[in-house]
C-alpha positions, 0 to 999 in steps of 0.5 A: 286074500292079502297074498296078491300084493304081498309077495316080496319075489315082484319087488326090486327094492323096499322101503327100509324099515326101522325099529320102534316111533320115528318123528319124521321119514327124515329119521326113518319109517316103522310099518304103520308110519309108512301106512299113514304116509300112504293113507295121506295121514299126518305122519304117526304110527297109530293113524285112524286109517287101521284098527287100533288092535290091528295097528298094534300088532302090526308095531310089534311084529315090526320091532320084534322082527330082524333088521335084515327081514323087516323090509320084507314086510312092507308090501304088506303095508297098503293092505292095512289102511282102510281097515276100521270098524268098532265092533268088539269081535274084531279085537277079540279074534286079531287077540285070539288069532295071535294067542293061538299062533304063539301058544306052541312054540312060546316059551313056557313062561308065556304059555299060561297067560297065553292059554287064558288068552285063548279060553278068555277070547272063547267066553267072551265070543260066547257072549258076542255071537250067543253061541254056547257056553264053554264053546272052543273053536277047532283051532282053539282046541289044537292050539291048547292040546300042544300044551295040555297041563298048561290048559288044564291049568288055564281052564281052572283058573279060569273057571267062574271069571267074568269081565264085561266086553268094554273092558275086556276089549280094552285092558285084555287084548292088547295084552294078549297081543304083545304077549303072543308076538313076543312069545314067539319072538323068543321061540327056540323055532327056527324062522322066527321072522317068517312066523312073525310075518305069517301071523300079520299077514293071516290076521290082516287077510281074516280082517278083510274078510270081515271088512268086505275088502279084496284085492282089488280094493288095495293098490301094491306098494309102487316104489314112487309112492314111498322112494321120496320120504324112504330109504330104498334097501334091496327086495333079496 
């Protein structure tokens, strides 16, 4: 679980995170840029220390979280360092979790895309995990049941369709993550910032399980590590 090092209540100050890309720390830092610094890599929002789709999710959540809530993402940063794999299941499952989370709260104009994404990801897992064709995990059934008409349309839309794994990972999964995070940010629901943070935290926790990582493997966010390059803001 990520929770050991992610609660903000144990911090007096947190690094001020900014939206978008920054040329250097003097211009500010986003979630993944600070991850690159803590990992000892060159300053980048696309560091090698984190799986590309997980990093994309982190950037999207960072950018669509409000300015006031964004620093509360910072305790999660050390937990993404070292999470890498070439296994396409990681991409599919990261996208699937994002779509499941977003579908029940996203605006109607995004729900069709998200429902298709859930079905598409499940079909890809049928291939990757050698499951019976048409398998739907309980979490997918629950999400689709929140928008039954859209789900029925998506099933018909997906009937007979097929995409190669490499193309699905390259083209579809980033689009799914982007649409899901955007959908949550546009939701007519309370605590959008909390929903975005929860999506990121739970995805990180799941990826850490796949990677065989534990809390003991990850150092907590220590002010001495980031204070020289990023401005501090009160944690509460």
